[in-house]
C-alpha positions in Angstrom: 112.3 -45.3 -188.4 109.5 -44.7 -191.0 111.1 -47.1 -193.9 108.4 -49.7 -194.1 109.4 -52.7 -191.4 106.6 -53.7 -190.0 104.7 -53.1 -193.3 107.5 -55.6 -194.8 106.3 -58.3 -192.2 102.9 -57.9 -192.5 102.8 -58.7 -196.1 105.3 -61.7 -195.8 102.6 -63.1 -193.3 99.9 -62.7 -195.9 101.9 -64.5 -198.3 103.0 -67.1 -195.9 99.5 -68.1 -194.4 101.4 -69.6 -190.7 98.8 -70.8 -188.1 101.2 -69.6 -185.5 103.2 -66.2 -185.2 105.2 -65.2 -182.3 105.7 -61.3 -182.3 108.5 -60.2 -179.8 108.5 -56.5 -178.7 109.7 -53.7 -176.9 107.3 -52.8 -174.2 106.5 -49.3 -175.0 106.2 -50.1 -178.8 103.1 -52.8 -178.6 100.4 -50.5 -178.8 101.6 -48.8 -182.1 102.3 -52.2 -183.6 99.2 -53.1 -182.9 97.2 -50.3 -184.1 99.1 -50.9 -187.7 98.5 -54.6 -187.9 95.0 -53.7 -187.6 94.8 -50.8 -189.7 96.6 -53.2 -193.0 93.8 -55.9 -192.3 95.9 -58.6 -191.3 93.2 -61.8 -191.0 94.4 -63.6 -187.8 93.3 -63.6 -183.9 95.9 -61.2 -182.2 96.5 -62.1 -178.7 98.3 -59.6 -176.2 100.4 -61.8 -173.9 102.0 -58.4 -172.2 98.9 -58.2 -169.4 98.7 -59.3 -166.2 100.4 -61.8 -164.2 102.0 -65.1 -165.4 99.5 -67.6 -164.9 96.4 -65.3 -166.3 98.6 -64.9 -169.5 99.4 -68.6 -169.8 96.0 -69.2 -169.3 94.9 -66.7 -171.8 97.5 -68.7 -174.2 96.2 -72.3 -173.7 92.5 -70.7 -174.7 94.2 -69.4 -177.9 96.3 -72.6 -178.7 92.8 -74.9 -178.7 91.6 -72.9 -181.4 93.0 -74.0 -184.9 92.4 -70.5 -186.5 96.0 -68.6 -187.1 97.2 -66.4 -184.3 99.4 -63.8 -183.9 100.9 -63.8 -180.4 102.5 -60.7 -179.2 105.2 -60.6 -176.4 107.1 -58.1 -174.8 111.1 -58.5 -174.8 111.1 -57.6 -170.7 109.3 -60.5 -169.4 108.7 -63.2 -172.6 111.3 -65.6 -170.8 109.3 -66.1 -167.7 106.3 -67.7 -169.8 107.7 -71.5 -169.8 104.5 -72.2 -172.5 106.0 -70.4 -175.0 108.8 -72.4 -175.2 107.1 -75.9 -175.1 104.7 -74.7 -177.9 105.4 -74.8 -181.8 105.4 -72.1 -184.0 105.5 -71.3 -187.8 107.1 -67.9 -187.7 108.7 -65.9 -185.0 109.4 -62.5 -185.6 112.0 -60.0 -183.5 111.4 -56.8 -183.5 114.2 -53.8 -182.4 116.3 -57.6 -182.8 119.1 -55.2 -181.5 117.6 -56.2 -177.9 119.2 -59.4 -178.0 122.7 -58.2 -178.2 124.2 -59.2 -174.5 125.4 -62.3 -175.5 124.7 -63.6 -172.1 121.3 -61.5 -171.3 118.4 -63.3 -170.4 116.6 -62.1 -173.3 119.5 -63.5 -175.8 119.4 -66.9 -174.2 115.4 -67.0 -174.5 115.6 -66.6 -178.2 118.3 -68.8 -178.2 116.4 -71.8 -177.0 113.2 -70.6 -178.5 114.7 -71.3 -182.5 116.7 -74.3 -181.5 113.0 -75.8 -180.4 111.6 -74.4 -184.0 113.9 -75.0 -186.4 112.2 -74.9 -189.3 110.1 -71.9 -187.6 110.5 -68.5 -190.4 112.7 -65.8 -188.6 112.5 -61.9 -189.9 114.5 -59.6 -187.9 113.7 -55.7 -188.0 116.1 -53.2 -186.7 116.6 -49.6 -187.4 119.6 -49.3 -184.9 121.2 -52.8 -185.6 124.4 -51.1 -184.1 123.2 -49.4 -181.5 126.5 -48.9 -179.8 129.0 -50.9 -181.4 129.6 -53.6 -183.8 130.2 -56.2 -181.0 126.4 -55.8 -180.6 125.4 -57.1 -184.0 126.9 -61.2 -183.6 124.2 -61.6 -181.0 122.0 -59.7 -181.9 122.1 -61.6 -185.7 122.8 -65.2 -184.6 120.5 -65.3 -181.7 117.9 -65.9 -184.2 120.4 -68.5 -186.1 121.4 -66.2 -188.7 124.7 -67.5 -189.1 126.3 -64.5 -190.2 129.6 -64.8 -188.3 129.4 -68.4 -187.5 131.7 -68.0 -184.1 131.6 -67.9 -180.5 131.4 -64.6 -178.8 134.8 -64.6 -177.2 136.1 -65.8 -180.9 134.4 -63.2 -182.9 135.2 -59.8 -180.4 138.8 -61.4 -180.6 138.6 -61.1 -184.4 137.3 -57.8 -184.7 138.5 -56.0 -181.9 141.7 -55.4 -179.8 141.4 -55.4 -176.3 143.5 -54.0 -173.4 145.4 -56.3 -171.5 144.9 -55.8 -167.9 141.0 -54.4 -168.7 140.0 -56.6 -171.2 136.3 -54.8 -171.6 138.6 -51.5 -172.6 138.6 -51.6 -177.0 141.5 -49.9 -178.2 140.8 -50.4 -181.7 138.6 -52.2 -184.3 139.9 -54.4 -186.9 139.1 -56.4 -189.7 136.2 -54.2 -190.3 136.0 -54.8 -194.3 135.5 -58.7 -193.2 132.8 -57.8 -191.1 131.0 -55.4 -193.6 131.1 -58.0 -195.9 129.9 -60.9 -193.9 127.2 -57.9 -192.3 126.0 -57.2 -196.1 125.4 -61.1 -196.9 122.5 -61.2 -194.2 121.1 -58.3 -193.7 118.4 -56.1 -195.9 119.2 -52.5 -195.6 116.6 -49.9 -196.6 117.0 -45.7 -195.9 113.8 -43.9 -195.2 114.6 -42.0 -197.7 113.9 -44.5 -200.0 111.3 -45.7 -199.0 109.5 -42.5 -198.5 109.1 -40.0 -201.1 108.3 -36.2 -199.8 107.4 -33.0 -201.5 110.4 -30.5 -201.6 110.0 -28.0 -199.2 108.9 -24.6 -200.3 108.3 -21.0 -198.8 106.0 -18.8 -199.7 104.3 -15.9 -198.7 100.6 -15.8 -197.9 98.7 -12.6 -197.5 95.5 -12.8 -195.3 93.0 -10.3 -194.1 92.6 -9.0 -191.1 89.2 -7.9 -189.1 89.2 -4.5 -187.3 90.3 -5.5 -184.0 92.9 -7.8 -185.0 94.2 -5.1 -187.0 93.9 -2.9 -184.3 96.1 -5.5 -182.2 98.6 -5.5 -185.1 99.4 -1.9 -185.2 99.6 -1.6 -181.3 102.3 -4.3 -181.1 104.1 -2.9 -184.5 104.0 0.4 -182.7 105.4 -0.7 -179.3 108.4 -2.8 -181.3 109.2 0.5 -183.5 109.7 2.7 -180.8 112.3 0.5 -178.9 115.0 2.4 -181.3 118.8 0.7 -181.4 121.2 2.7 -178.8 124.9 2.4 -178.5 126.4 0.4 -175.5 129.4 0.6 -173.8 131.1 -1.1 -170.7 133.3 -4.3 -169.6 132.8 -7.9 -168.6 132.4 -8.0 -164.8 133.0 -10.8 -162.8 130.4 -11.6 -159.9 126.4 -11.2 -159.7 124.5 -9.6 -162.3 123.1 -5.7 -162.8 120.3 -5.0 -164.4 121.4 -2.2 -166.6 119.2 0.9 -167.1 117.3 1.7 -170.6 113.7 2.5 -172.1 111.0 0.6 -170.1 109.5 -0.9 -172.7 112.5 -2.3 -173.9 114.0 -3.3 -170.6 117.2 -4.2 -171.8 119.4 -6.9 -169.1 122.2 -8.7 -170.2 121.8 -11.0 -167.4 120.3 -14.1 -169.3 122.4 -13.4 -172.6 125.5 -13.0 -170.3 124.7 -16.6 -168.5 124.6 -18.1 -172.0 127.1 -17.0 -173.2 129.4 -17.5 -170.5 128.1 -20.9 -169.7 131.2 -23.7 -170.4 133.4 -21.0 -167.5 133.9 -22.4 -164.3 132.8 -18.8 -162.7 129.8 -16.8 -163.9 131.1 -13.3 -165.9 128.7 -10.8 -166.9 128.4 -8.0 -169.1 128.5 -4.2 -167.1 127.8 -0.6 -168.6 125.1 1.9 -169.8 123.6 2.8 -173.0 123.7 6.4 -174.6 
């Protein structure tokens, strides 16, 4: 996050000047991305295709496609595969944000993306992700190649056998990874990677003490608070660790020393609760 992925795509679209763009987002981030598109002044109509019923969405899309001015259609991964009209239309650019959502080789969204790319062979297909390897390197193959970026050029099963060694009886259990160097080489040839620290320049941390002037009322309030804290002088405590229900340790009323909360935190990993029991001098 924060490395400028969305801004880079907006500048590419400004350079390409496509007529029809389909942008795929997770449903939760659509409002944020729409705000960014508006903020950076991309001169295109923006149509949200994630609101209302499927029939209403298809009607809106038919009306939008009848207009020949540049159009950006915004869809969400959760429901886009249900809209057949989107697959039947031609698009100049297909943008996949958070492309790791396509990592499941048998998922509906992943299969939808493969169909979309087959029906739009000449479309440009930028892909964005801040966590491309969300769980393991197994997810990279389908996430990348669903968008026809032939980094590995392997079937799912062949790819899995090439980079991992599975349990003989439980094929879903990965015992170890294989060919890590070969994976890195292919992965790096088809992805452009940037760190947030490379894209954002922040000033160095500065610790500074600032003197402020208080009013008479504020000064009196602060003075009473300091006096109450200073009256609670450190005292010696002696006792032992006891198992069972905690007791409140007697002490100054202002300080109210009790080890119930502290001992629970300290002994949280034990199967039974232990508490400190003792008294102050």
